Residue, then its C-alpha position, 0 to 999 in steps of 0.5 A: m535627553a538623548d542628545t547627550l549621548l552623541t559623539v564625535a563621529d564622521g559627518m557630525v557638525v562639531t561646535m568646540d572651544y579650544s586652546l593650544r599650547l606648545d611645550d612652554g605651556e604658552v596659549i599660542d590659540a584659542s577660540a574666541e570667548g563665546e565664539p567656538i569654532q565649527f567644523l565637519q568631522g572627517h573631512g580633514e578641516i583641522v589638524y590630523g592628529l586632532e581631528q583623530a583624537l576627537y572621535g568619541v569625545a561626547v558634547g560637554e566633554q573637556r579633554d586635553l589631547s596632545v598631537a605629535p609633529a606627524d600628525g599636526y604640522g610635520d616635521v620641518d623640511p630642509h628644502a623648504f627654504e628659499e633665498v631671495p634678492l633683498d631687492a625683491f622686497p620693498s626698500d622701506a620694508p622692515l626685514e626682521l628675523d622671524m617676521e612672518l610674510q606671504v610670498s607668492d610663487t609664479a603661479g600665484e599661489t601665495y604662501n605663509a613664510h618667515i625670515a630665517e636669516v637676513r643676509p647681506e644681499t638676500v633673504l632666507l626664507d623658511l616656508n615651513h609651518p611655524l609649528a613645524s616639528e612642534t608637539l601641539y597640546f589641545s584643550v578642548n570642550v565639545v560644545s554642541l554636535r549635530q549631523a551634517t546636511s547632506e548640502e554640508l556633507e557634499h561641500g565637505h565643510a560646515h555652513g555656519h549658523g542659521h541652521s535651526h535645531 
């Protein structure tokens, strides 16, 4: 069948299984068994370096790809730390090192942060992505590819299941 010649290109909806490891080899993220992720290639829905590395990968092909921090979640930004008074937290909140929490700014935008330091009267929040400065090791397997519909291209993302092939 001609389908076997399909490879990842812009405007393709990619369905793939993946796992993500860091330098220590521990798998920290992966698609669920039988539940591959689906995304529109070329629209920045996934990590830049991974998206770039997927061009030309064929259906059924498994690849191990490494993504440098610059093409992943960037380096740690020394300015992305914020000191917050302890009384900004609920008194019964268990504040622990590396604990992840969501913080919102005055405009109502929410950010993920984790606690870098608990001080006597303040908490130092690290607003960097937890994977900043990490090299990302992806193992991917492209399950299927199809051309995106015009609607998907217009919206800039895949519309999930329900389209029969």
